[in-house]
C-alpha positions as CSV (number, residue, x, y, z in Angstrom):
1,X,115.3,118.8,141.8
2,X,117.0,121.9,141.1
3,X,120.6,120.2,141.7
4,X,119.5,117.4,139.5
5,X,118.7,120.1,136.6
6,X,122.1,121.8,137.1
7,X,123.8,118.4,136.7
8,X,121.9,117.7,133.4
9,X,122.7,121.2,132.2
10,X,126.4,121.0,132.9
11,X,126.5,117.5,130.9
12,X,124.8,118.8,128.1
13,X,127.0,121.7,127.9
14,X,130.1,119.8,128.2
15,X,129.0,117.3,125.5
16,X,128.2,120.0,123.1
17,X,131.8,121.6,123.6
18,X,133.2,118.3,123.0
19,X,131.1,116.8,120.1
20,X,129.2,120.0,119.1
21,X,131.7,120.5,116.0
22,X,131.1,117.0,114.6
23,X,127.9,115.6,116.0
24,X,124.8,117.2,117.4
25,X,123.9,116.8,121.1
26,X,120.1,117.3,121.5
27,X,117.6,116.9,124.4
28,X,114.9,114.6,123.7
29,X,112.5,117.6,124.5
30,X,114.0,119.6,121.6
31,X,111.6,120.1,118.8
32,X,114.7,120.0,116.3
33,X,116.1,116.9,117.6
34,X,116.4,114.0,114.8
35,X,114.9,111.5,116.9
36,X,111.6,113.3,116.5
37,X,109.5,112.7,113.7
38,X,108.7,116.0,112.2
39,X,106.4,115.1,109.2
40,X,104.3,112.3,108.3
41,X,103.5,111.2,104.5
42,X,100.1,109.4,104.1
43,X,100.4,105.8,101.8
44,X,96.9,106.1,100.6
45,X,95.2,103.9,102.8
46,X,94.1,105.7,106.1
47,X,94.2,102.5,108.0
48,X,97.6,101.8,107.2
49,X,98.6,105.3,108.1
50,X,97.2,105.0,111.7
51,X,98.7,101.4,112.5
52,X,102.1,102.6,111.3
53,X,102.2,106.0,113.3
54,X,99.9,104.9,116.1
55,X,98.5,108.3,115.6
56,X,95.5,110.0,113.8
57,X,96.1,109.9,110.1
58,X,99.7,110.2,110.0
59,X,101.7,107.7,107.8
60,X,105.3,106.9,106.6
61,X,107.8,108.9,109.1
62,X,110.4,111.4,107.6
63,X,114.0,111.0,108.9
64,X,113.8,107.4,109.1
65,X,114.1,104.3,106.7
66,X,111.0,102.4,105.8
67,X,111.0,99.0,104.0
68,X,108.1,97.7,101.8
69,X,108.5,93.9,101.3
70,X,106.7,91.0,100.2
71,X,106.4,88.5,97.5
72,X,105.6,89.0,94.0
73,X,102.5,90.9,92.7
74,X,101.8,92.2,96.3
75,X,101.6,95.9,95.4
76,X,105.1,97.1,96.5
77,X,106.0,99.2,93.8
78,X,102.3,100.6,93.6
79,X,102.7,101.4,97.4
80,X,105.7,103.1,96.9
81,X,104.3,105.3,93.8
82,X,101.2,106.0,95.8
83,X,103.2,107.3,98.7
84,X,105.3,109.5,96.3
85,X,101.9,110.8,94.6
86,X,100.6,111.9,98.0
87,X,103.8,113.5,99.1
88,X,103.7,115.5,95.9
89,X,100.2,116.7,96.9
90,X,101.8,118.0,100.1
91,X,104.6,120.0,98.1
92,X,107.2,117.5,98.6
93,X,110.4,116.8,96.6
94,X,110.3,113.3,95.3
95,X,113.1,111.1,94.1
96,X,112.3,107.7,92.5
97,X,115.4,105.6,92.0
98,X,114.6,102.5,89.6
99,X,116.6,99.6,88.4
100,X,113.9,97.3,87.4
101,X,113.0,99.0,84.0
102,X,109.4,98.6,85.1
103,X,107.9,102.1,85.2
104,X,104.5,102.7,83.7
105,X,104.0,106.3,83.2
106,X,100.4,105.9,82.1
107,X,99.6,104.1,85.4
108,X,101.4,106.7,87.4
109,X,99.2,109.4,85.8
110,X,96.3,107.4,86.8
111,X,97.2,107.2,90.7
112,X,98.3,111.1,90.6
113,X,101.9,110.9,90.5
114,X,102.9,113.8,88.5
115,X,106.1,112.4,86.6
116,X,107.1,116.1,85.7
117,X,108.0,116.7,89.1
118,X,109.5,113.4,89.8
119,X,113.1,113.1,89.9
120,X,113.9,109.8,88.3
121,X,117.0,107.9,88.3
122,X,117.9,104.7,86.5
123,X,120.6,103.3,88.8
124,X,121.8,99.5,88.5
125,X,124.5,99.3,91.0
126,X,123.9,99.4,94.9
127,X,127.0,101.3,95.3
128,X,125.4,104.3,93.0
129,X,122.0,104.0,94.6
130,X,123.6,104.8,97.9
131,X,126.0,107.5,96.9
132,X,123.1,109.2,94.8
133,X,121.1,109.1,98.1
134,X,123.4,110.9,99.8
135,X,124.3,113.4,97.2
136,X,120.8,114.1,96.2
137,X,119.9,114.8,100.0
138,X,122.7,117.2,100.6
139,X,122.2,119.1,97.2
140,X,118.5,119.5,97.8
141,X,118.9,120.8,101.4
142,X,121.1,123.6,100.2
143,X,118.3,125.4,98.3
144,X,115.1,123.9,99.9
145,X,115.8,123.8,103.6
146,X,112.1,123.3,104.8
147,X,110.5,121.3,102.2
148,X,109.8,117.4,102.6
149,X,112.1,115.2,100.7
150,X,111.0,111.6,100.0
151,X,113.4,109.2,98.2
152,X,112.2,105.7,97.0
153,X,114.3,102.8,95.7
154,X,112.7,100.0,94.0
155,X,114.4,97.6,94.6
156,X,117.3,96.3,96.7
157,X,116.8,93.3,95.4
158,X,117.0,94.4,91.6
159,X,120.3,96.0,92.3
160,X,123.6,94.7,91.4
161,X,127.2,95.3,92.8
162,X,129.8,96.3,90.6
163,X,131.8,93.2,91.8
164,X,129.1,91.3,90.0
165,X,130.4,92.4,86.9
166,X,133.7,90.3,87.4
167,X,132.7,87.5,89.7
168,X,132.1,84.2,88.5
169,X,128.6,83.0,89.4
170,X,129.8,79.4,90.2
171,X,131.8,80.4,93.1
172,X,130.6,80.2,96.6
173,X,129.8,83.6,98.3
174,X,129.6,85.9,95.2
175,X,126.4,87.1,96.2
176,X,127.4,88.3,99.6
177,X,128.7,91.4,98.1
178,X,125.5,93.6,98.3
179,X,125.0,92.6,102.1
180,X,128.5,93.8,102.9
181,X,128.2,97.1,100.9
182,X,125.0,97.7,102.9
183,X,126.4,96.9,106.2
184,X,129.2,99.5,105.5
185,X,127.0,102.2,104.0
186,X,123.5,102.1,105.9
187,X,124.9,103.7,109.1
188,X,126.0,106.9,107.1
189,X,122.6,106.9,105.4
190,X,120.7,106.3,108.7
191,X,122.6,109.5,110.3
192,X,122.3,111.6,107.1
193,X,118.6,111.3,106.3
194,X,117.8,111.8,110.1
195,X,119.9,114.9,110.1
196,X,118.2,116.3,107.0
197,X,114.6,115.0,107.5
198,X,114.3,112.6,104.6
199,X,111.9,109.9,104.1
200,X,113.8,107.1,102.8
201,X,111.8,103.8,101.2
202,X,113.2,100.8,100.1
203,X,111.1,98.0,98.6
204,X,112.6,94.5,98.9
205,X,111.4,91.4,97.3
206,X,111.1,88.4,99.6
207,X,111.5,84.7,98.4
208,X,110.8,81.3,100.2
209,X,113.5,79.8,101.9
210,X,114.2,76.3,100.7
211,X,114.3,73.5,103.6
212,X,112.7,75.9,106.4
213,X,110.5,73.9,108.2
214,X,109.8,76.2,111.3
215,X,109.4,80.0,111.8
216,X,109.0,82.6,109.1
217,X,109.7,80.8,105.7
218,X,110.0,84.2,104.0
219,X,113.5,85.6,103.6
220,X,114.9,88.8,101.7
221,X,115.7,87.9,98.0
222,X,119.2,89.5,98.5
223,X,121.3,92.0,100.6
224,X,121.3,90.3,104.2
225,X,119.5,91.6,107.2
226,X,121.5,94.9,107.3
227,X,118.4,96.9,105.8
228,X,116.0,95.2,108.1
229,X,118.4,96.4,111.0
230,X,118.8,99.8,110.3
231,X,115.0,100.2,109.2
232,X,112.5,102.0,111.6
233,X,109.5,100.4,109.9
234,X,109.1,97.3,107.7
235,X,105.7,96.6,106.1
236,X,105.0,93.1,104.9
237,X,102.4,93.0,101.9
238,X,100.6,89.7,101.1
239,X,98.0,89.2,98.6
240,X,95.0,87.7,100.1
241,X,92.3,87.7,97.3
242,X,92.1,88.6,93.4
243,X,89.2,90.9,92.5
244,X,87.2,90.3,89.5
245,X,84.5,91.8,87.5
246,X,81.2,90.2,86.6
247,X,82.6,89.0,83.3
248,X,85.2,87.0,85.2
249,X,88.3,89.6,84.2
250,X,90.6,90.2,87.1
251,X,90.5,94.0,87.9
252,X,92.5,94.2,91.0
253,X,93.9,92.6,94.0
254,X,93.2,92.4,97.9
255,X,96.2,93.0,100.0
256,X,96.8,92.9,103.7
257,X,99.7,95.0,105.2
258,X,101.5,94.0,108.6
259,X,103.7,96.2,110.4
260,X,106.7,93.4,111.0
261,X,108.8,96.1,112.7
262,X,107.8,99.3,114.0
263,X,109.6,102.0,116.0
264,X,106.7,104.5,115.8
265,X,104.2,102.4,117.4
266,X,103.1,98.8,118.2
267,X,104.3,96.3,115.7
268,X,102.3,93.3,114.1
269,X,99.3,95.3,113.4
270,X,97.5,94.8,110.1
271,X,95.3,96.8,107.5
272,X,93.7,95.6,104.4
273,X,93.2,97.4,101.2
274,X,92.2,96.9,97.7
275,X,94.3,97.7,94.8
276,X,92.7,98.3,91.3
277,X,94.9,98.2,88.2
278,X,93.1,101.3,86.6
279,X,93.3,103.6,89.8
280,X,95.4,102.1,92.5
281,X,94.3,102.0,96.3
282,X,90.7,102.0,97.2
283,X,91.0,104.0,100.5
284,X,87.2,104.4,100.9
285,X,86.9,100.8,101.2
286,X,89.7,100.0,103.1
287,X,88.2,102.6,106.0
288,X,84.7,100.8,105.6
289,X,86.0,97.5,106.0
290,X,87.9,98.3,108.9
291,X,85.1,100.0,110.6
292,X,82.9,96.9,109.9
293,X,85.8,94.6,111.6
294,X,85.5,96.6,114.5
295,X,81.6,96.7,114.6
296,X,81.1,100.3,114.0
297,X,79.1,99.6,110.7
298,X,76.5,96.8,110.9
299,X,74.6,94.8,108.7
300,X,75.4,92.9,105.4
301,X,73.0,94.2,102.5
302,X,71.3,97.2,103.9
303,X,73.9,98.5,106.1
304,X,73.5,101.3,109.0
305,X,75.6,103.1,111.1
306,X,75.6,101.6,114.6
307,X,74.0,103.8,117.1
308,X,76.7,105.5,119.5
309,X,79.4,108.4,119.5
310,X,80.2,107.9,115.6
311,X,76.3,108.3,114.6
312,X,76.2,111.4,116.9
313,X,79.0,113.0,115.1
314,X,77.7,112.6,111.8
315,X,74.1,113.6,112.5
316,X,75.5,116.7,114.3
317,X,77.6,117.4,111.3
318,X,74.4,117.1,109.0
319,X,75.9,114.3,107.1
320,X,73.8,111.5,108.4
321,X,70.4,111.0,109.3
322,X,69.7,108.8,112.6
323,X,67.8,106.1,110.4
324,X,69.4,106.4,107.2
325,X,70.3,103.2,105.6
326,X,74.0,102.6,104.4
327,X,74.5,102.5,100.5
328,X,78.2,102.1,98.9
329,X,77.7,105.0,96.5
330,X,76.5,107.3,99.4
331,X,79.6,106.1,101.4
332,X,82.1,107.0,98.6
333,X,80.4,110.1,97.8
334,X,80.7,111.4,101.5
335,X,84.2,110.0,102.0
336,X,85.3,113.0,99.5
337,X,83.7,115.4,102.1
338,X,86.7,116.4,104.4
339,X,84.5,116.8,107.3
340,X,83.0,113.4,107.0
341,X,86.7,111.8,106.3
342,X,88.1,113.7,109.4
343,X,85.3,112.1,111.5
344,X,85.9,108.8,110.1
345,X,89.7,109.0,110.8
346,X,88.9,109.9,114.2
347,X,86.9,106.9,114.9
348,X,89.5,104.6,113.1
349,X,92.2,106.2,115.5
350,X,90.2,105.5,118.4
351,X,89.7,102.0,117.5
352,X,93.2,101.3,116.6
353,X,95.6,103.7,118.5
354,X,97.2,102.1,121.5
355,X,97.8,104.4,124.5
356,X,100.5,103.8,126.6
357,X,98.8,103.6,130.0
358,X,97.2,101.0,132.0
359,X,97.6,97.3,131.5
360,X,96.6,95.2,128.6
361,X,97.4,91.8,130.1
362,X,94.8,89.4,131.5
363,X,93.9,85.9,132.5
364,X,92.6,85.2,128.9
365,X,95.6,86.5,127.0
366,X,97.1,83.7,125.0
367,X,101.0,83.3,124.7
368,X,102.4,81.9,121.3
369,X,105.7,80.7,120.6
370,X,108.0,82.8,118.9
371,X,109.2,81.6,115.5
372,X,112.7,79.8,115.6
373,X,115.4,82.0,114.0
């Protein structure tokens, strides 16, 4: 064992001498290694935070590329804005690069995004966007060595290339320029944000592929597959319902989020949340519905906490009576209590976090064919 450790130390020393001036050589046990996620940023939806990180209430990782995609009206821009608002609450430096000319300041104010602290850039070309990401990251890190940095781009589909100004749209292949540029530039961006610990978030519009009869019929609107390849996290949003008031007015929408790709935890997990047009994501409701899904809350009209470990924790904290009936207004009030929220978060993590031990397979598992590519 000592001989093996000596060999490992020798190899690391040799590699640091050879590449140390141009690249960083780390051990995986080193806390400063760029492969370790140092900071996590909440999304505004606690169940979504947990299924992304596979940890207790974490969220979007720093030092990685994350992609939020979906069809129209699925809350991509809103989720990005909410992440920026939550990051500001943690004293992060927030940057928003927009090319869709669709910013609503009054709505940003409603969800808690302080636009006076937001670095806003309107850049139309993908070349300029990628260069700005590089320049801003280096400039901020000169003066703010330890603060979180979050850069959001809305959206990849909306960005043009400089070649689009001169190309004829009727010529075959004119729309491949963006994919080529992303393939060339993203490797550098990946290394940069890992080194400087930046949370990089892109939104990407999906479209329905024509003539696709098998497999996933949704494809990126433009930009090819480079962004998906270099992303550590891809969240796909899908609208599952519209929310109407008693007088029939549509006041919100219900969304399901699925981790299509996830290098921080198991993929293909889902979390539902509601978005209201006047206030944003309803985290309280999303937590409640996930508890109901797993049977931690029972009943339909008059609900009560299921007797068990969750009830014990709440009663010991003096937040719930053993026979207390559940009410929605009471739930919302308690969710603002940090102690109550932590207990609920721990329960959600217990229900969702996959521990890497044991064996999940059994004879009742069902094998489904993978989509054709």
